[in-house]
Each structure stands twice: as C-alpha cells, then as structure tokens.
C-alpha positions, 0 to 999 in steps of 0.5 A: 460654833458661833466663833467659826461663823463670826470668823467666816463672816468677818473674812467674807466682809474683809475680803470683799472690800472693793479696792480701786487704784487708778492706772497712770502711764507716762512717756518722755518726749525729747525735742531738739536733742543733738543726735550725737547724744545717745543717753539723756540723764534728764529723761531717765530721772523724769521716768524714775521720779514718775515711777517712784512718786505715783507707785508710792501714792498707790497708783498702778504705773506704766511707761511708754518708751521715750521719743526723740523729735528734731523739732517741737510738735505743733500738736502734742496730741497728734505726736503722742496719738500712738501712745494714747491709743496704746494707753486706751487699749491697756486700760490706763486712766490717766496719761502724762507727757513730759516734754523736754525741749533742748536747744541745739548743742545744749546738754540741758533742756531749756524748758520742761512741759508736763501734760496730764490727760484723762483717757476716758473721756479724753480730756486735757486736765492740765499743762504746766511749763517750767524753765529747767534748772541746773542742779548741783547733783543728780540726786538734787535733780531727782528729788526736785522732779519728785517734788514737782510730780507730787503736785499732780497727785491731787489732780488725779485723786 
C-alpha cells in the first residue's frame, strides 16, 4: 500500500514539472539577387543551420519563407512587418532575420547581417554584420554558419 502511494506521489511530482521552451522563428532576406538565379544554396544553408542549431539547443523552431528584394531595405522592421505580425499571432518569442546582400551579377553574398528581435515586448536585441566568405565546400560553409549561430543562443537564454 505504501509502495503504491509512493509511486503515485513520485509520478505526480515528475509529471507536473513545468517545462518551458522558447519559440524561435526566422527568415532569410536576399537583397540584390539576380533574377536569373532561381536557387540560392546560401539561403538554404542558413535555414538548415538555424533549424539544426536552435532545435538541438532545445528551442521550438519555425521559419518563414525566404524573401527576395532588388534593393536593401532602409527599414528592416518595415520590410519584415508581415513576418513579425505572423510571429506574434503564432506565439513566437524571438525572431531572427538573416539578410544576405548580393552585388548585382555575383553568385555569393557580399555581406550577411543577422538581426535578433524579441517579440513581446517588441525590441531589437542585437544586430551583427559580417563579410561573407568563400568556402572550399558546402559542408564547410554549413558548419561555419552553425558556429556563428551558436553565438546567439546565450542572448536568448
């Protein structure tokens, strides 16, 4: 009898532990991409790296469709307003924007800017710009993106 109550009490305690995971969403914004380029390996690698890094860190991860613009937006918040509204409705806690800036005719982005926003209350946490690099292989590129993104995890935790 005592054993049953002990097991029941233990299960009630274990099953009632509060588990909380932040929801993180992101999207890739490509600016200056030549219209003749239908597929960008770089944006796909950024999306995959985001999914891997933040899922492995215990976050609930989602993404918005990539967007292409001819020119770099003056106001990134305005350019991404629909995605922010969608993230708010979806219960997202943090929102990333990866902006890949291409020079006309180039297949590689010149600069990469990563923005991190907290949705409620709405606030920009950080912005990091870096020059894009050339990689020996797609795997090296993917691994480098993952190491860059791991640096953002402490800003959320």
